[in-house]
C-alpha positions as CSV (number, residue, x, y, z in Angstrom):
1,X,-0.1,0.0,0.0
2,X,1.3,3.4,-0.9
3,X,1.0,6.0,1.8
4,X,1.0,9.7,1.4
5,X,4.4,10.1,2.7
6,X,5.6,7.7,0.0
7,X,4.0,9.6,-2.6
8,X,5.3,13.2,-1.3
9,X,9.2,11.7,-1.3
10,X,8.7,10.5,-4.7
11,X,7.3,13.8,-5.6
12,X,10.0,15.8,-4.2
13,X,12.7,13.6,-5.8
14,X,10.7,14.0,-9.2
15,X,10.9,17.7,-8.7
16,X,14.4,17.7,-7.8
17,X,15.3,15.6,-10.9
18,X,13.3,18.0,-13.2
19,X,15.5,20.8,-11.8
20,X,18.7,18.9,-12.7
21,X,17.4,18.0,-16.1
22,X,16.7,21.5,-16.8
23,X,12.9,21.3,-16.4
24,X,12.3,24.3,-14.2
25,X,9.2,26.1,-13.5
26,X,8.9,29.7,-14.8
27,X,10.1,32.6,-12.6
28,X,7.8,32.9,-9.7
29,X,6.5,29.4,-9.8
30,X,7.2,26.1,-8.0
31,X,6.3,22.4,-8.6
32,X,3.0,21.2,-7.0
33,X,1.1,17.8,-6.5
34,X,-2.6,17.9,-6.9
35,X,-4.2,15.2,-4.6
36,X,-6.7,13.1,-6.4
37,X,-9.8,11.3,-5.5
38,X,-11.2,8.5,-7.5
39,X,-14.5,9.0,-5.6
40,X,-14.7,12.6,-6.7
41,X,-13.2,11.9,-10.1
42,X,-10.2,14.2,-9.5
43,X,-6.9,13.0,-10.8
44,X,-3.5,13.2,-9.4
45,X,-1.6,15.9,-11.3
46,X,1.6,17.8,-11.3
47,X,1.7,21.4,-12.0
48,X,3.3,24.7,-11.4
49,X,2.0,26.9,-8.6
50,X,2.2,30.7,-9.2
51,X,3.8,32.1,-5.9
52,X,1.9,35.4,-6.0
53,X,-1.5,34.3,-7.1
54,X,-1.7,30.6,-6.0
55,X,-2.9,29.7,-9.6
56,X,-2.0,26.4,-11.1
57,X,-0.4,25.9,-14.5
58,X,0.0,22.6,-16.4
59,X,3.8,22.1,-17.1
60,X,2.8,20.2,-20.3
61,X,1.2,16.8,-21.2
62,X,4.3,14.7,-20.3
63,X,4.0,15.7,-16.6
64,X,0.6,16.5,-16.0
65,X,-1.7,13.4,-15.5
66,X,-0.4,11.0,-12.9
67,X,-3.5,8.6,-12.2
68,X,-6.6,8.3,-10.3
69,X,-5.2,6.7,-7.3
70,X,-2.1,7.1,-5.2
71,X,-0.7,3.8,-6.5
72,X,-1.2,4.9,-10.0
73,X,0.3,8.4,-9.3
74,X,3.3,6.6,-7.4
75,X,4.1,4.5,-10.5
76,X,3.7,7.5,-12.9
77,X,6.1,9.4,-11.0
78,X,8.5,6.4,-10.8
79,X,8.4,6.1,-14.5
80,X,9.3,9.8,-15.1
81,X,12.0,9.6,-12.4
82,X,13.6,6.8,-14.5
83,X,13.7,9.1,-17.6
84,X,14.8,12.0,-15.8
85,X,17.7,10.3,-13.9
86,X,18.8,8.8,-17.4
87,X,18.9,12.5,-18.8
88,X,20.8,13.8,-15.5
89,X,23.3,11.0,-15.8
90,X,23.8,11.6,-19.6
91,X,24.2,15.3,-19.0
92,X,26.7,14.8,-16.2
93,X,29.3,12.3,-17.6
94,X,32.0,13.0,-15.5
95,X,30.0,12.1,-12.4
96,X,29.2,8.5,-10.9
97,X,25.9,7.2,-12.2
98,X,23.1,7.7,-9.5
99,X,20.4,5.3,-8.6
100,X,16.8,6.6,-8.9
101,X,16.0,8.8,-5.7
102,X,13.3,6.6,-4.3
103,X,16.1,4.0,-3.5
104,X,18.1,6.5,-1.7
105,X,17.7,9.8,0.1
106,X,15.7,11.6,-2.9
107,X,16.7,15.2,-2.2
108,X,20.4,14.6,-1.1
109,X,20.7,12.2,-4.3
110,X,19.4,15.0,-6.6
111,X,22.0,17.5,-5.1
112,X,24.8,15.2,-5.5
113,X,24.4,14.5,-9.2
114,X,26.1,17.6,-10.2
115,X,29.0,17.2,-7.5
């Protein structure tokens, strides 16, 4: 069973990996995770939050929809992380390859890719 904490940790690793791969929110925005509800027909989605207005903006079709359940969202973020880590490892050939963040401490791993 996927817990909210597990999903949040994977999302933080996803946001950090996006930053390393050069996929950054526009100025004045940050990454956000919309919590879904299968009962109410709301999907889990990744978006950019405007820090001044609180408005949500889709970062594009590759990242937007994650699924209708926590498990689907967790799996979708894992698939995206696999791609992002491959990009990050390819962009930093002088570094040791890193494991996907969910197997290690996600944020620290993301920070260490550029060292």
